[in-house]
C-alpha positions in Angstrom: 9.5 11.9 13.7 8.3 9.6 11.0 4.7 9.8 9.9 2.9 7.8 7.2 -0.6 9.2 6.4 -2.8 7.0 4.3 -5.8 8.4 2.5 -8.1 7.7 -0.4 -10.1 4.9 0.9 -13.9 4.8 0.8 -16.9 3.0 -0.5 -17.0 1.9 -4.1 -19.1 -0.5 -6.2 -17.7 -3.7 -7.6 -15.7 -3.0 -10.7 -14.8 0.5 -9.6 -11.4 2.0 -8.8 -9.7 3.8 -6.0 -6.3 5.3 -5.6 -4.7 5.2 -2.1 -2.0 7.6 -1.1 0.6 7.3 1.5 2.2 10.7 2.3 5.4 10.4 4.2 7.2 12.8 6.5 10.4 12.3 8.5 11.7 9.9 5.9 12.4 9.9 2.2 10.3 7.2 0.4 12.9 6.8 -2.4 15.4 5.5 0.3 13.0 3.1 1.9 11.2 -0.1 0.9 7.5 0.9 0.9 4.6 -1.5 1.1 0.8 -1.6 1.2 -0.9 -4.2 3.4 -4.5 -5.0 4.1 -6.3 -6.6 7.0 -9.8 -7.9 7.6 -11.0 -8.5 11.1 -10.2 -12.1 12.2 -7.6 -12.6 9.5 -3.9 -12.0 9.2 -2.5 -8.9 7.6 -1.4 -9.6 4.1 0.9 -7.8 1.7 -0.8 -6.3 -1.3 2.1 -4.6 -3.1 5.6 -3.2 -2.3 8.3 -1.2 -4.0 12.0 -1.1 -3.6 13.7 2.0 -2.3 15.6 2.8 -5.4 14.5 2.0 -8.9 11.2 0.7 -9.9 11.3 -3.0 -8.8 7.9 -3.9 -7.4 6.0 -6.8 -6.0 2.3 -7.3 -6.4 0.3 -10.1 -4.8 -1.0 -12.7 -7.2 -4.6 -12.1 -5.9 -4.5 -8.5 -7.3 -1.9 -8.8 -10.1 -3.0 -7.0 -13.2 -5.5 -4.8 -11.3 -3.4 -3.1 -8.6 -0.4 -1.0 -9.2 2.1 0.5 -6.7 4.0 3.6 -7.6 6.0 6.4 -6.0 6.3 10.1 -6.5 9.6 11.2 -5.1 8.9 14.9 -5.5 5.8 14.5 -3.3 7.4 11.9 -1.1 4.2 9.8 -1.5 3.5 6.2 -2.5 0.3 5.3 -4.3 -1.8 2.1 -4.7 -4.0 2.3 -7.8 -6.7 -0.3 -7.4 -8.9 -1.1 -10.5 -11.6 -3.6 -11.1 -12.3 -3.8 -7.3 -14.2 -6.8 -6.0 -16.0 -7.2 -2.6 -13.1 -9.4 -1.4 -10.9 -6.4 -1.5 -12.8 -4.9 1.4 -10.3 -4.3 4.2 -8.3 -1.7 6.1 -5.3 -0.8 3.9 -2.1 0.4 5.6 1.2 1.7 4.2 4.5 0.8 5.7 8.2 1.7 5.3 11.2 -0.5 5.7 14.7 0.8 6.6 16.0 -1.9 4.2 15.2 -0.4 0.8 17.0 -3.0 -1.2 14.0 -5.1 -2.1 10.2 -4.9 -2.3 9.6 -6.7 0.9 6.5 -8.9 1.4 6.8 -9.7 5.2 5.3 -7.3 7.6 8.0 -7.9 10.2 10.6 -6.3 7.8 8.8 -2.9 8.0 9.7 -0.4 10.7 7.1 2.3 10.3 3.3 2.0 9.8 0.6 4.4 8.8 -2.8 4.5 10.4 -4.8 2.7 7.7 -7.7 3.6 5.5 -10.9 1.7 5.0 -11.8 0.3 1.6 -15.3 -1.1 1.2 -16.4 -2.6 -2.1 -20.1 -3.3 -2.5 -21.5 -6.0 -4.7 
């Protein structure tokens, strides 16, 4: 049974940092395309960052480029999202996802097969 457990969210002041973790079980993150998405009530879910199954090819959304980094620890079977210089517009529920197609860092939610439960990130001004 596949499980993706996201953690690390919380309340932070603008300009601060958080690191989200997505611990996987039932699958090997190095063989899957992994992604982080966020959603605000009333808005569509949007991709934040993703990483290919093998190698280090990543995608980072323009809105967070230079401030957010996605990485993977194969030994811990965990994917991370390092978020620096956070701004209030980053407030959302962040979820991690896994795609059976690990050949690319996917940006479309429909390409992901498994989803975690999400973790709330709130950035105060």
